[in-house]
N, C-alpha and C positions, 0 to 999 in steps of 0.2 A: 559461446557468447563472448563479446568484447565488453570488458567491465572496467569502470573507473571506481576507485576506492578512496574515500575521504574520511580520515580519522587521525587526530593529532597524537594519539597514543601509539608510539612506535611498535610496541610488542603486539598490540591488537591489530594494527595495520598489517604488520608482517604475517601474523597468523591468518588474517583474512586472505592475503595474497596467496599464501600456501594452500589454504583450503580451496579457494576458487580454482587455482591452476591444477591442483591434484585431481580435480573433478572435470578436467577437460576443457576449461574455459581459459581465456586470455585476459590478463590484467594489462590494459593499455597504458594506465598511469595510476599511481598512488600518491595522494597529496595529504597535507596536514592542516590546511586552512581553507576558508570559504572562497576567497578570490581565486585560489588555485583550482578549486573544484569547478567554478564557472568556466575558467579558461580551458580546463581539460575536457569538459562536456562540449564546449563550442569547437574545440580542435579535433576531437576524436569521434563525436557523435556515437557514444557507446550504446550497446544494446541495453545496458542497465548500469546505474551508479548506486553504490552502497555508501550511505552518508551518515555520519554521526551528527548528533544535534549540537553538542557543546564543543566549540573549537576556539582557537585564539582569534582576537586578543582578549575578549572578556569572558570566554567560556560560558556563555549563556545560551544563545540560540543562533549563533553564526552559521552553523551547518544547515539548519532549516532555511534560513533566509537566503543562503547561497543556492540551495536546491530550488527555491522558488524563482530566483533570478535566472538560474540555468534553464529552467523550463520556460521562462519568458523569452529567452534568447533562442532556445531550441525547443519549440512547442511540442509537448507530448513526450519529451525525453524521459524514459522510465527511471524512477527514483525509488529505491528501497531505503528508508530510514531505519537505522539499527542503533538503538540508544538505550541508556538506562533510564531515560526521562521521557515524560509525555509533555510536549509543548503544544498546547491546543491551538493557539492563534495561528501559527504558521502552518500547522497541519491542515487547518481549514483552508489556508491559501493554496496549499498544494492540491487540495481536492476541488478547489473552486472552478477550475477551468473545465471540469467534467470530461476530461480526456481519458481518465483512468491511468493505468500504468504507474500506480503509486502503491507503496507498501510502507507499513510502520510497525516494526517488531521491537520488542523490548529484550535487550541482551540477556537479562536474568531469567527470562521466561521461555527462551528457546531451548526446548528439552532435547531435541534430536537434530543432528547435523542435516539429516535427510529432509526434515521439515523446513529448515532454513533454505536449503538448496531448491526445494520445491517452490517455496515462496518467491525466491529470486527468479526462477524460471517463469512463474506466472506473471510477475510484474513485467518482466521483459516482453512477455507475450501480450501485454496490454491489460492485464487483470488488476484487481485491487485486493491486497492482503493486509489485514489489520489485526493486531493483537486485541483480544476482548477488552482489556483494560483501556486501550486507546479508544475503542468504540464507546465504552461507557463514559469517558470524559468528554468526548465530542458531543455525545447526546445531551449532556447537561446544558450545552449552549444552543440547543435547538430553538429555532425561531417559533414565534407564536402561530404563524400561518403554516401549520404542519401539513406537508403534502401527503403524509401517511395517515391522515385522520380516518380514511375510509377502510383501512386495513383491519382485518380481524386480529385478535390477540395471537392466534396461531400463525397468521401470515406475517405479522411483525416478528415473531420468533424465528420463522424461516428466513426472513430478510436479514435479521441479526446474524444468523449463521452464515448467510451468503457474504455478509460484510467481513466475516472472519476468514473468508477465502475457501469455505468448504464446498465440495461438490454436492450434487443432489444425493448421491449414494451416502456420503459422509453425514449429511444432514439427517437422512433417514435413520442411520444408526444412532446418531446423537439424540434424536427425539423419540426413538423407538416407534417409528411408524414405517409404512411401506414407502418404497421409492416412488411408486405411482402417486401416493398421497402428496409427497413433496412436489412432484412435477405439477400436480393440479394447483397447489398453493402458489408455485412460482408463476404459472400462467395467470392466475388471478392477480398477483402482484403486478405483473406487466400491464394487465388490462386496466387496473385501478390507477396506476401511475401514468397511463396513456403512453406507454412505450410500445410502439408498433414496428420498430425496425425488424428487418428480416433475420439478422444475425444474432443468435441467442447470446453469445459471449458479450457482445456490445450492449445488449439490453440488460444483462446482469450487472455490468459496470455502471450503467446509468441508474439502475435501481439502487445499487449500493450508495452511489453518490447522492441520490435524493434522500436516502436514509441518514446520511452523515452530515449533509449540509446544514449549517446553523441557521 
């Protein structure tokens, strides 16, 4: 994969560069502010960008705002936000175009390097990978016209695990049910959300975005 990294902390940025390149990928550019991220995405069209939330000058939400701008200029450009903080409003904006290829992981909650690399690959492949804490805060903002109102509690639980980026096999282990039962719930979710596209991964992304959209 060709990767852009945006983090103003030099040690963290260099650590990410080393981690990405030691695992067979290429860092095409590493930057420390939002405008540079936008320029890098436009110039390189990377397979995925790793973006911190808080960057200069105000160290509030510049990274997320730049990620949204980058996706407006390069529609669907894969973005993996890696931060210590959950910034809900711009996370909503990242998800709003319903294209998928978005991840939001919290630095302190990434327990295994392999999990991070797996999430990075899934975002690059068009998937959606979100930390459960991010999911929880996004759901607080759910609109009243809830598109999920027809889902059963178990179907909602399965969809929540899908939002975390888990496969059907992993969901089955997590919920202590058979994989066949999970597949049935997933089919029901697609039907109730009126998602009839042929390609399953695309439907999973659309289902997750419907779940997260405020």
